[in-house]
C-alpha positions in Angstrom: -15.7 16.8 11.6 -18.1 14.4 13.3 -16.6 11.4 15.0 -18.8 9.0 13.0 -17.5 10.5 9.8 -13.9 9.7 10.8 -15.0 6.1 11.6 -16.5 6.0 8.1 -13.1 7.1 6.6 -11.4 4.2 8.4 -14.0 1.7 7.2 -13.5 2.7 3.6 -9.7 3.0 3.6 -8.7 -0.1 5.7 -9.3 -3.2 3.5 -7.9 -6.7 3.9 -5.7 -7.6 0.9 -3.9 -10.7 -0.1 -0.8 -10.0 -2.2 0.5 -6.8 -3.8 -2.5 -4.8 -4.9 -1.2 -4.1 -8.5 -1.0 -7.7 -9.7 -4.1 -8.4 -7.6 -6.0 -5.7 -9.6 -4.9 -7.2 -12.9 -6.0 -10.6 -11.7 -9.4 -9.1 -10.7 -9.9 -7.5 -14.1 -9.1 -10.7 -15.9 -11.3 -12.8 -13.7 -14.2 -10.4 -14.1 -13.8 -10.4 -17.9 -13.7 -14.2 -18.0 -16.9 -14.4 -15.9 -18.8 -12.7 -18.8 -17.7 -15.2 -21.5 -18.0 -18.9 -21.9 -15.8 -21.2 -23.9 -12.1 -21.8 -24.3 -9.7 -18.9 -23.9 -8.1 -17.8 -27.2 -6.3 -14.7 -26.1 -5.8 -12.4 -23.1 -4.6 -8.8 -23.7 -3.5 -6.6 -20.8 -2.8 -2.9 -21.1 -1.8 -1.0 -18.0 -0.5 2.4 -16.9 3.2 2.8 -16.1 2.7 2.8 -12.4 0.8 -0.5 -12.5 3.5 -2.0 -14.7 6.2 -0.8 -12.2 4.5 -2.5 -9.3 3.3 -5.7 -11.0 6.5 -6.5 -13.0 8.6 -8.1 -10.3 6.7 -8.6 -7.1 5.9 -12.0 -5.7 2.4 -13.4 -6.0 1.1 -15.3 -2.9 1.5 -19.1 -3.1 2.9 -18.9 -6.6 6.4 -19.1 -8.1 5.6 -17.2 -11.3 5.2 -13.5 -11.5 4.6 -10.6 -13.9 1.6 -8.9 -15.7 1.0 -11.7 -18.1 0.9 -14.3 -15.3 -1.4 -12.2 -13.1 -3.9 -11.8 -16.0 -3.7 -15.5 -17.0 -4.2 -16.6 -13.4 -7.3 -14.4 -13.0 -8.8 -15.6 -16.2 -8.0 -19.2 -15.6 -9.0 -19.5 -11.9 -9.9 -16.2 -10.2 -13.2 -15.6 -8.4 -14.1 -11.9 -9.0 -16.4 -11.9 -6.0 -13.4 -12.1 -3.7 -12.2 -8.6 -4.9 -8.8 -7.8 -3.4 -8.6 -11.3 -1.8 -9.0 -12.9 -5.2 -5.7 -14.9 -4.7 -7.1 -16.7 -1.6 -7.4 -20.4 -2.2 -5.6 -20.6 -5.6 -3.4 -23.6 -6.1 -0.3 -24.7 -8.0 -2.7 -26.4 -10.4 -4.1 -23.0 -11.1 -0.6 -21.7 -11.6 0.0 -24.4 -14.2 -3.3 -23.5 -16.0 -2.1 -19.9 -16.2 1.4 -20.9 -17.4 -0.1 -23.1 -20.1 -2.0 -20.1 -21.5 1.3 -18.1 -21.5 3.3 -20.9 -23.1 0.7 -21.2 -25.8 1.3 -17.5 -26.7 -2.2 -16.5 -25.7 -1.3 -13.7 -23.2 0.2 -10.3 -24.1 0.8 -7.2 -22.0 1.8 -3.7 -22.8 1.5 -0.1 -21.7 -1.9 1.6 -22.0 -2.4 5.0 -23.6 -4.0 6.6 -20.6 -3.2 9.7 -18.6 -4.3 7.9 -15.4 -1.7 6.6 -13.0 -3.8 3.6 -12.1 -5.4 2.1 -15.2 -5.8 -1.5 -16.2 -7.6 -2.9 -19.3 -8.0 -6.6 -19.8 -9.6 -8.2 -22.9 -10.4 -11.9 -22.7 -11.4 -13.6 -26.0 -12.8 -17.1 -26.1 -14.1 -19.2 -29.0 -17.5 -17.8 -28.3 -17.3 -14.2 -27.1 -15.0 -11.3 -26.1 -15.1 -9.3 -22.9 -13.3 -6.2 -21.8 -12.9 -4.9 -18.3 -11.4 -1.6 -17.2 -10.2 -0.8 -13.7 -9.1 2.8 -13.0 -8.1 5.2 -10.2 -8.6 2.5 -7.5 -7.5 -1.1 -7.4 -11.0 -2.5 -7.2 -12.8 0.3 -9.1 -14.3 -1.4 -12.2 -15.4 1.4 -14.5 -16.3 -0.5 -17.7 -17.4 -4.0 -18.7 -18.0 -4.7 -22.4 -19.2 -7.9 -24.0 -18.7 -8.2 -27.8 -18.2 -4.5 -28.0 -21.4 -3.6 -26.1 -21.2 -2.0 -22.7 -23.0 -4.1 -20.1 -21.6 -2.1 -17.1 -20.6 1.5 -16.8 -19.9 2.2 -13.2 -17.2 3.0 -10.6 -16.2 6.5 -9.9 -13.9 8.8 -11.8 -10.6 9.9 -10.2 -11.1 8.1 -6.8 -7.5 7.9 -5.7 -9.1 7.3 -2.3 -12.4 5.6 -1.5 -13.7 8.2 0.8 -16.0 11.0 -0.4 -14.2 14.4 -0.7 -16.7 16.0 1.7 -15.8 13.5 4.3 -12.1 14.5 3.9 -12.4 18.2 3.8 -12.6 18.7 7.6 -10.0 16.0 8.3 -7.0 17.6 9.9 -4.2 16.5 12.2 -6.0 18.3 15.1 -9.3 16.4 14.4 -7.4 13.1 14.0 -5.6 13.6 17.3 -8.8 14.4 19.2 -10.6 11.4 17.7 -7.8 8.9 18.2 -7.6 9.8 21.9 -11.3 9.8 22.7 -12.9 7.2 20.4 -14.7 4.3 22.0 -12.5 1.3 21.8 -15.5 -0.7 20.6 -15.3 1.4 17.4 -11.7 0.5 16.8 -12.3 -3.1 15.7 -10.6 -2.5 12.3 -7.6 -1.0 14.0 -7.3 -4.1 16.2 -7.6 -6.3 13.2 -4.9 -4.4 11.4 -2.6 -5.0 14.3 -3.4 -8.7 14.4 -3.1 -9.3 10.6 0.0 -7.2 10.0 1.9 -8.4 13.1 1.3 -12.0 11.9 3.0 -11.4 8.6 5.7 -9.4 10.4 6.5 -12.4 12.6 6.3 -14.7 9.5 9.0 -12.5 7.9 11.2 -12.8 11.0 10.9 -16.6 11.1 10.9 -17.5 7.5 13.1 -16.9 4.4 11.6 -14.2 2.3 13.1 -11.8 -0.3 16.1 -10.0 1.0 15.4 -10.9 4.7 15.8 -7.3 5.7 13.9 -7.5 8.9 15.4 -10.9 9.9 18.9 -9.6 9.2 18.4 -6.6 11.5 17.1 -8.9 14.2 20.0 -11.3 13.8 22.5 -8.5 14.0 20.9 -7.2 17.2 21.5 -10.7 18.7 25.1 -10.6 17.6 25.6 -7.2 19.3 26.4 -5.4 16.0 23.2 -3.4 16.2 21.7 -2.2 19.5 18.3 -3.4 20.8 16.6 -0.1 20.7 13.3 1.5 19.6 14.5 2.2 16.1 15.8 -1.4 15.4 12.7 -3.1 16.7 10.5 -0.8 14.6 12.7 -1.4 11.5 13.0 -5.1 12.0 9.3 -6.0 12.4 8.1 -3.6 9.7 10.7 -4.7 7.2 10.0 -8.3 7.9 6.3 -7.8 7.1 7.3 -6.3 3.8 9.9 -9.0 3.2 7.2 -11.7 3.4 4.5 -9.8 1.5 6.8 -8.8 -1.4 8.1 -12.4 -1.7 4.6 -13.9 -2.0 3.5 -14.9 1.5 0.0 -16.3 1.5 -0.9 -14.3 4.6 -3.3 -11.4 4.2 -2.6 -7.9 5.4 -4.7 -4.8 6.3 -4.0 -2.3 3.5 -4.1 1.4 4.1 -5.5 3.5 1.1 -5.0 0.6 -1.3 -1.5 -0.4 -0.3 -0.7 -3.5 1.8 3.0 -2.4 2.1 1.7 0.9 3.4 -0.6 -0.8 5.8 2.4 -2.7 7.2 4.5 0.5 7.4 1.7 2.4 9.2 1.1 -0.4 11.7 4.2 -2.4 12.6 6.7 0.3 13.6 4.1 1.5 16.0 3.3 -2.0 17.3 7.0 -2.8 17.8 7.6 0.5 19.6 4.5 0.0 21.8 5.7 -3.5 22.8 9.3 -2.2 23.4 7.9 0.6 25.6 5.5 -1.8 27.3 2.6 0.5 27.1 -1.0 -0.6 27.6 -2.9 -2.3 24.8 -5.4 0.6 24.7 -2.5 3.1 24.1 -1.1 0.9 21.4 -4.5 0.6 19.6 -5.0 4.4 19.8 -1.5 5.0 18.5 -2.1 2.7 15.5 -5.4 4.5 14.9 -3.5 7.8 14.9 -0.9 6.4 12.4 -3.6 5.1 10.0 -5.6 8.3 10.0 -2.6 10.6 9.6 -1.5 8.5 6.6 -5.0 8.5 5.1 -5.1 12.3 5.5 -1.8 12.6 3.6 -2.6 10.0 1.0 -6.0 11.7 0.2 -4.0 14.6 -1.2 -1.0 12.5 -2.5 -3.0 9.9 -4.5 -2.6 6.2 -4.7 0.3 5.9 -7.1 3.2 8.3 -7.8 6.8 8.5 -8.7 7.5 8.9 -5.0 7.3 6.0 -2.5 4.0 5.9 -0.7 5.7 4.4 2.4 7.1 7.8 3.1 3.6 8.9 3.9 3.2 5.9 6.2 6.4 7.0 8.0 4.8 10.3 8.7 1.8 8.6 10.3 4.0 6.2 12.3 6.2 9.1 13.5 3.2 11.0 15.0 2.0 7.8 16.6 5.4 7.1 18.2 5.4 10.6 19.7 2.0 9.7 21.3 3.5 6.4 22.7 6.3 8.5 24.3 3.7 10.8 25.9 4.2 13.7 23.5 1.4 16.1 22.7 -0.3 17.4 19.6 2.4 20.0 18.8 5.1 17.5 19.0 3.2 15.1 16.8 3.0 17.9 14.2 6.7 18.5 14.6 7.4 14.8 14.0 5.4 14.8 10.8 7.3 17.9 9.7 10.6 16.3 10.4 9.7 13.1 8.4 8.5 15.2 5.5 11.8 17.0 5.5 13.7 13.7 5.5 12.2 11.1 3.2 10.1 13.2 0.8 12.4 12.5 -2.2 12.4 8.7 -2.0 11.4 7.4 -5.5 9.2 4.4 -6.3 10.9 2.0 -8.7 8.2 -0.7 -8.5 7.0 -3.3 -6.0 9.7 -5.8 -5.3 11.8 -7.4 -2.5 13.8 -4.2 -2.1 10.6 -2.4 -0.8 11.4 -3.9 2.6 14.5 -1.7 2.7 12.4 1.4 2.1 10.0 0.3 4.8 13.0 -0.2 7.1 14.3 3.3 6.2 11.0 5.0 6.8 10.5 3.2 10.1 13.9 4.4 11.3 13.1 7.9 10.2 9.8 7.7 12.0 11.6 7.0 15.3 14.3 9.6 14.7 11.8 12.3 13.8 9.7 11.5 16.9 12.7 11.7 19.2 13.7 15.1 17.7 10.2 16.4 18.1 10.1 15.3 21.7 13.3 17.2 22.2 11.5 20.3 20.7 13.6 20.0 17.5 11.7 20.7 14.3 12.7 21.6 10.8 12.1 25.3 10.4 10.0 27.0 7.7 13.2 28.6 6.4 14.3 25.2 5.3 13.3 23.5 2.0 9.5 23.5 1.3 8.5 23.1 5.0 5.9 25.6 6.3 5.1 26.7 9.8 1.8 25.0 9.4 2.0 21.2 9.1 -1.1 21.1 6.9 0.7 23.4 4.4 3.8 21.2 4.5 1.6 18.1 3.7 0.1 20.0 0.8 3.6 20.9 -0.5 4.7 17.2 -0.2 1.7 16.1 -2.1 2.2 18.7 -4.9 5.7 17.3 -5.3 4.3 13.8 -5.7 1.5 14.8 -8.0 2.9 17.7 -10.1 6.6 17.5 -9.9 7.5 14.0 -10.8 5.9 13.1 -14.2 9.2 13.1 -16.0 10.8 11.2 -13.2 8.0 8.6 -13.4 8.4 8.1 -17.1 12.2 7.8 -16.8 12.0 5.2 -14.0 9.7 3.0 -16.1 12.0 3.4 -19.1 15.0 2.3 -17.1 13.1 -0.6 -15.7 11.9 -1.8 -19.1 15.4 -1.5 -20.6 16.7 -4.3 -18.4 
């Protein structure tokens, strides 16, 4: 695969996002619909797939105290600028929140589950005293596939089934071998996005360590290191910084992050365990940048087969990327990187996704710990064998098995998780 094509993959899959991408996508759909109609809002109707509902139901929205599908839609319709795409929440105020809440209190906003087989599907209808507009986003958080005004299509676009932004032909030749070679030899001038991901995601990680967000998972780990209850080692620094970033993001921090394949939490989990490990090991800045590039690309490679939303937690894929990168930081080679990925697949592949929320930081912490553990085992030439579970001798086949589990084996689980969440 040409090196310029790998750079293109990074440019398409690393995107700055403010807030959890599911409520952001609802907000974007509503803002887009409102931009096509004038007049006073009479009603807003939201219909979303189960996976969107899971991730938008309870997660914090940056700068706001309210949350939920209805609020995200009302906020977008009342004050959102659709030109900002996944940064649509940037600049919104408490006055905007009140405008949204006024719509909800007046009974003008309703939300429910869409009748769609797609795992990522959002439909928002905004009706005013003059016109009605309908917007559909599917397969990708910013992929608008339909805009209707008064029942007539004014835009038919987007792409069908793009769980990932990159063209399939650009991903066909992407393998762990290709990724490893590119990450070690790429011109540092081509890694601007990687540097930016380190900068943005470290900032929110430090914010989580210093502030009071969600469950304070990262901060609690750090405090217990200071007390001597936990040791100050590679695993705890990786867990602490990464979990703190998730703490802040899930609780509504107004800081943006660099998302990986549509997920900001995943971007945090890909980046911060590697950054924390690099700083603990005192490696050069160049080595840290190349390690983070390796982590991003391994995760993109896995997610291109896994899809954007699943009954399984996407941070597990980020843990696989981080594990390979930590091997590289510890001077391991390609075969040990592959072994670390295998070990991580064999460890966390069954972790379910029960929606975006404060508790996601605990999953980020778990996967960061597993990334370090898997790396250390690989460096000691310990690897889960192909006789165990669904692991193959070939890491690419193990990745395919993991992705089949997420795509084909969890539909009933996904339905049950949503049912249990909605019963509360």
